[in-house]
C-alpha positions as CSV (number, residue, x, y, z in Angstrom):
1,M,-51.3,1.6,43.9
2,E,-52.3,3.8,40.9
3,K,-49.8,6.4,41.9
4,E,-46.6,4.2,42.2
5,E,-47.4,3.3,38.6
6,E,-48.0,6.8,37.3
7,T,-44.5,7.5,39.1
8,V,-42.8,4.6,37.4
9,A,-44.1,5.3,33.7
10,A,-43.0,9.0,34.4
11,A,-39.5,7.9,35.1
12,A,-39.4,5.9,31.8
13,P,-36.8,7.0,29.2
14,A,-38.0,8.7,26.4
15,P,-37.6,6.7,23.0
16,P,-34.3,7.8,21.1
17,P,-34.8,10.7,18.2
18,P,-35.1,9.4,14.7
19,P,-31.5,9.2,12.7
20,P,-30.8,12.2,10.9
21,P,-31.6,11.8,7.2
22,P,-28.7,10.2,5.0
23,S,-26.5,13.5,3.5
24,R,-27.1,14.2,-0.2
25,L,-23.4,13.0,-0.8
26,D,-24.1,9.7,0.0
27,A,-27.1,9.3,-1.9
28,G,-27.1,6.1,-3.9
29,K,-24.4,4.9,-3.0
30,L,-23.7,1.4,-3.9
31,E,-26.3,1.4,-6.1
32,H,-24.8,2.2,-9.6
33,G,-21.5,0.7,-11.3
34,C,-20.5,-2.0,-13.3
35,E,-19.3,-5.6,-12.5
36,H,-16.2,-4.2,-11.9
37,Y,-16.9,-1.1,-9.5
38,R,-19.9,0.1,-7.5
39,R,-19.6,4.0,-8.4
40,R,-21.9,6.6,-9.5
41,C,-20.7,7.6,-12.6
42,K,-19.7,6.9,-15.9
43,I,-16.6,7.9,-17.9
44,R,-16.2,9.7,-21.4
45,A,-13.3,7.1,-23.3
46,P,-11.0,10.2,-24.8
47,C,-9.6,8.1,-27.3
48,C,-13.2,7.1,-28.8
49,N,-15.7,9.2,-27.2
50,Q,-17.7,6.6,-26.1
51,V,-19.1,6.5,-22.5
52,F,-18.8,3.0,-20.4
53,P,-19.2,2.5,-16.6
54,C,-15.3,2.2,-16.3
55,R,-11.9,1.3,-18.4
56,H,-12.2,-2.3,-17.9
57,C,-15.7,-2.3,-19.4
58,H,-14.5,-0.2,-22.2
59,N,-11.2,-2.7,-22.7
60,E,-13.3,-5.4,-23.0
61,A,-15.6,-3.8,-25.4
62,T,-13.2,-2.5,-27.9
63,S,-10.8,-5.6,-27.4
64,S,-13.6,-8.0,-29.0
65,L,-14.4,-5.5,-32.0
66,S,-14.3,-7.6,-35.4
67,N,-12.0,-4.9,-37.0
68,A,-8.5,-5.5,-35.2
69,K,-7.5,-1.8,-36.6
70,D,-10.2,-0.6,-34.1
71,R,-9.0,-2.6,-31.2
72,H,-6.9,-0.1,-28.5
73,E,-7.4,0.3,-24.7
74,I,-8.1,3.7,-22.5
75,V,-5.5,5.4,-20.8
76,R,-6.8,6.1,-17.6
77,H,-4.9,9.2,-16.8
78,E,-6.4,11.1,-19.9
79,V,-9.9,10.8,-18.8
80,T,-11.3,14.6,-18.4
81,Q,-15.4,13.4,-18.6
82,V,-17.6,12.3,-16.2
83,I,-21.4,11.3,-16.0
84,C,-23.0,11.2,-13.4
85,S,-24.8,8.2,-12.9
86,L,-28.1,10.4,-11.0
87,C,-28.6,13.4,-12.8
88,N,-27.0,12.6,-16.2
89,T,-24.8,15.7,-16.3
90,E,-21.6,15.5,-17.8
91,Q,-18.7,17.4,-16.3
92,Q,-15.1,17.8,-15.7
93,V,-13.5,14.9,-13.3
94,S,-14.1,15.5,-9.7
95,Q,-15.5,13.6,-6.5
96,V,-18.5,15.3,-5.9
97,C,-21.4,16.1,-8.8
98,N,-21.5,20.2,-9.5
99,T,-25.2,19.9,-10.4
100,C,-26.7,17.4,-7.7
101,G,-24.0,17.2,-5.1
102,V,-23.8,13.8,-5.0
103,K,-20.1,12.2,-4.2
104,M,-19.7,10.4,-7.3
105,G,-17.4,7.9,-5.5
106,E,-16.4,7.0,-1.8
107,Y,-13.0,6.6,-2.8
108,F,-11.9,9.4,-5.5
109,C,-8.3,9.6,-7.5
110,D,-7.6,12.4,-9.2
111,V,-4.6,10.9,-10.8
112,C,-6.0,7.7,-12.0
113,K,-9.5,9.6,-12.5
114,F,-10.8,6.8,-10.5
115,Y,-14.0,6.3,-8.5
116,D,-15.0,3.2,-6.0
117,D,-18.3,3.2,-3.5
118,D,-16.9,0.3,-2.1
119,A,-14.2,2.2,0.8
120,S,-13.8,-1.4,2.4
121,K,-11.1,-2.0,-0.5
122,D,-8.5,0.1,1.4
123,Q,-7.6,1.9,-1.9
124,F,-4.5,3.7,-2.2
125,H,-2.6,5.6,-4.7
126,C,0.8,4.3,-5.1
127,D,3.0,7.3,-6.7
128,G,5.9,4.7,-7.7
129,C,3.2,2.9,-9.6
130,G,1.4,5.2,-10.6
131,I,-1.9,3.8,-10.3
132,C,-4.3,2.8,-7.3
133,R,-3.8,-0.2,-5.6
134,L,-6.9,-1.7,-3.9
135,V,-8.0,-4.8,-1.4
136,I,-8.4,-8.5,-2.8
137,K,-9.7,-10.8,-0.2
138,V,-8.9,-14.6,-1.4
139,S,-9.2,-17.9,0.2
140,L,-9.0,-21.5,-0.9
141,P,-12.0,-23.3,-1.5
142,K,-13.2,-25.7,1.5
143,L,-10.6,-24.4,3.7
144,P,-11.7,-22.4,7.1
145,G,-10.4,-19.0,6.9
146,P,-11.0,-15.7,6.2
147,G,-8.5,-15.6,3.5
148,V,-5.9,-13.5,2.6
149,K,-6.3,-9.7,2.4
150,V,-4.6,-7.6,-0.2
151,G,-4.6,-4.0,0.3
152,G,-4.5,-0.8,2.0
153,R,-0.8,1.2,2.0
154,E,0.4,-0.6,5.1
155,N,-0.1,-4.2,3.5
156,F,2.5,-3.0,0.5
157,F,5.5,-2.0,-0.1
158,H,7.0,-0.6,-3.4
159,C,9.8,-2.6,-5.1
160,E,12.3,-0.3,-7.5
161,K,14.0,-3.4,-8.7
162,C,11.7,-5.6,-10.2
163,V,10.6,-2.9,-12.6
164,C,13.3,-0.3,-13.8
165,V,10.4,2.3,-14.4
166,P,7.8,2.8,-12.9
167,G,8.3,-0.3,-10.5
168,S,5.6,-2.2,-9.1
169,C,3.7,-2.7,-5.4
170,Y,3.9,-6.3,-3.5
171,T,2.6,-7.0,-0.2
172,V,4.6,-6.6,2.9
173,S,5.4,-10.9,3.3
174,L,7.6,-10.2,0.6
175,R,10.0,-7.4,1.8
176,D,13.5,-9.3,1.1
177,N,11.6,-12.7,0.5
178,H,11.5,-12.6,-3.3
179,S,13.5,-12.5,-6.0
180,C,14.1,-9.0,-8.0
181,I,13.1,-9.7,-11.7
182,E,13.0,-6.6,-14.1
183,N,9.9,-6.2,-15.5
184,S,8.5,-9.1,-13.6
185,M,5.0,-7.6,-13.0
186,K,4.8,-6.2,-16.8
187,N,4.0,-9.5,-18.2
188,Y,0.8,-11.3,-19.0
189,C,-0.6,-14.2,-16.8
190,P,0.5,-17.1,-18.3
191,V,-2.7,-19.1,-18.3
192,C,-5.3,-16.7,-19.3
193,Y,-2.9,-13.8,-20.6
194,E,-4.4,-11.3,-18.6
195,Y,-2.1,-8.2,-18.4
196,L,-0.8,-8.4,-14.4
197,F,0.7,-4.8,-13.6
198,D,-3.0,-3.2,-13.7
199,S,-4.9,-6.3,-13.0
200,V,-7.6,-6.1,-10.1
201,K,-7.1,-9.9,-9.2
202,H,-4.4,-10.7,-7.2
203,A,-0.7,-12.3,-8.4
204,I,0.9,-15.2,-6.8
205,V,4.9,-14.8,-6.7
206,M,6.0,-18.0,-8.0
207,N,9.3,-19.5,-7.5
208,L,10.0,-21.3,-10.9
209,I,8.3,-19.1,-13.4
210,G,7.7,-15.6,-12.2
211,Y,4.1,-14.0,-11.4
212,I,0.8,-15.9,-12.2
213,K,-2.8,-14.4,-11.4
214,F,-4.5,-16.1,-8.8
215,S,-7.5,-16.7,-10.4
216,S,-5.9,-18.8,-12.8
217,L,-4.6,-21.6,-10.0
218,R,-6.1,-24.2,-8.2
219,Y,-3.4,-25.1,-6.1
220,R,-0.4,-25.8,-8.2
221,C,1.3,-24.1,-10.9
222,P,-0.4,-25.4,-14.0
223,I,3.4,-25.5,-15.5
224,C,5.3,-27.2,-13.2
225,S,2.2,-28.6,-10.8
226,K,4.4,-27.6,-7.7
227,T,2.1,-26.1,-5.0
228,V,2.3,-22.6,-5.0
229,L,0.3,-21.9,-1.6
230,D,0.9,-22.9,1.8
231,M,-1.4,-25.9,1.6
232,S,-0.9,-27.0,5.1
233,D,-4.2,-27.0,6.0
234,F,-5.4,-28.7,3.3
235,W,-2.7,-31.6,3.7
236,Q,-4.6,-31.8,7.4
237,L,-8.2,-31.9,5.9
238,L,-6.9,-35.1,4.4
239,D,-5.2,-36.3,7.6
240,R,-8.5,-35.7,9.2
241,E,-10.3,-37.8,6.6
242,V,-7.9,-40.2,7.5
243,R,-7.7,-40.0,11.1
244,Q,-11.5,-40.8,11.6
245,H,-10.9,-44.0,11.3
246,C,-8.3,-44.1,13.9
247,G,-9.5,-42.1,16.8
248,S,-7.6,-39.0,18.1
249,R,-4.0,-40.4,17.7
250,S,-1.3,-38.2,16.6
251,V,-0.6,-38.5,12.9
252,G,2.5,-38.5,11.5
253,V,3.6,-38.5,7.7
254,N,4.3,-42.5,8.3
255,F,1.5,-43.5,10.8
256,V,-0.8,-41.8,7.7
257,I,0.7,-44.1,5.0
258,K,-0.1,-47.1,7.1
259,V,-3.9,-45.6,7.8
260,I,-4.4,-45.3,4.1
261,E,-3.3,-48.8,3.8
262,A,-5.3,-50.0,6.8
263,V,-8.5,-48.6,5.3
264,Q,-9.8,-51.4,3.5
265,M,-10.6,-50.7,-0.5
266,P,-12.3,-52.8,-2.7
267,Q,-10.5,-56.3,-3.7
268,E,-9.9,-55.0,-7.1
269,Y,-8.3,-52.0,-6.2
270,Q,-6.0,-53.5,-3.2
271,Y,-2.6,-52.8,-5.2
272,E,0.3,-50.7,-4.8
273,V,1.4,-47.9,-7.4
274,R,4.5,-46.0,-7.6
275,I,4.3,-42.0,-7.3
276,L,6.3,-39.0,-7.8
277,C,6.1,-36.4,-5.6
278,N,5.2,-32.9,-7.8
279,D,6.9,-31.0,-4.6
280,C,9.8,-32.4,-3.4
281,N,10.6,-34.9,-6.8
282,D,10.9,-38.1,-4.9
283,T,9.2,-41.1,-5.8
284,S,7.6,-43.5,-3.3
285,K,5.8,-47.1,-3.7
286,V,2.2,-46.8,-2.0
287,A,-0.7,-48.8,-1.9
288,F,-3.7,-47.3,-3.7
289,H,-6.2,-45.2,-2.1
290,I,-9.3,-43.1,-3.2
291,V,-8.2,-40.7,-0.5
292,G,-4.8,-39.6,-2.0
293,H,-1.4,-40.7,-2.2
294,K,0.7,-39.0,0.1
295,C,4.4,-38.8,-0.3
296,S,6.5,-40.7,2.2
297,H,9.2,-37.9,2.3
298,C,7.6,-34.9,2.3
299,G,3.8,-35.1,3.4
300,S,2.8,-33.8,0.6
301,Y,-0.6,-35.0,-1.4
302,N,0.5,-33.2,-4.5
303,T,1.5,-36.4,-6.5
304,R,1.0,-38.3,-9.4
305,R,0.6,-42.4,-10.4
306,I,4.2,-42.7,-12.3
307,S,3.1,-46.4,-13.2
308,A,0.2,-48.7,-13.3
309,P,-0.8,-51.8,-11.5
310,D,0.5,-54.0,-14.1
311,D,3.9,-52.6,-14.2
312,Q,5.1,-53.5,-10.2
């Protein structure tokens, strides 16, 4: 019996060897940078000879100077000097530090002088735009799903018509599916006034007013109030809120309206109101309900009251 146990013990596999030590190139990866980018270097601005973590940090600092004559923005392509965040050596622009051998950015563009350790953004340089594009993941609050991935060369196409020079990049879903407007992206977000062409935030193509920054939206345009995203999932959430009072039956537009009316409201709130749909511009007369007022024509909940109870 003891010999059998010794034989089994001898046949046990040897433990795996320890993982190799991390490469010097990856030292400090994702540990340095600023609120805009993870990177292992800082830039010296050629315009004012000051050191900043990135061009956005520079522009934010200089745009808030008290003297308006001193306010300026950096030209990214003119950056020639960077400072390694690990050894503090100032040197010519390159991906690898010439002193400590660390890679100052997992992604590096020698044209834009751009460094970023977060390679999951699938950054790429667009020769037509003259700048680097990157991934942005956006999702609506409280809605299911991973969000929208915007980035990676395969997810973009360059439209030469929208801007005379140098053109602009759009997601592939807009190929042959957008109105070409000259200088459309060489403009400012109408809400927060951030310059759209080189913003690191996602821009939404709108049918009426052009382009707007995604983070400036909720679900509808702040100017015309129309929905600018596919809100079908959210409307379904509202439908399910109503459907919990009627089991699992199929719910159509008219049926949802009837169910909303059937969910008893307190006596003082039992009245009808006239609503205007911001999406289809039709009017409806529906019972007031705290869940929402659903358009009887298109099914949208993006509606507004246009009458008070006393006006009925």
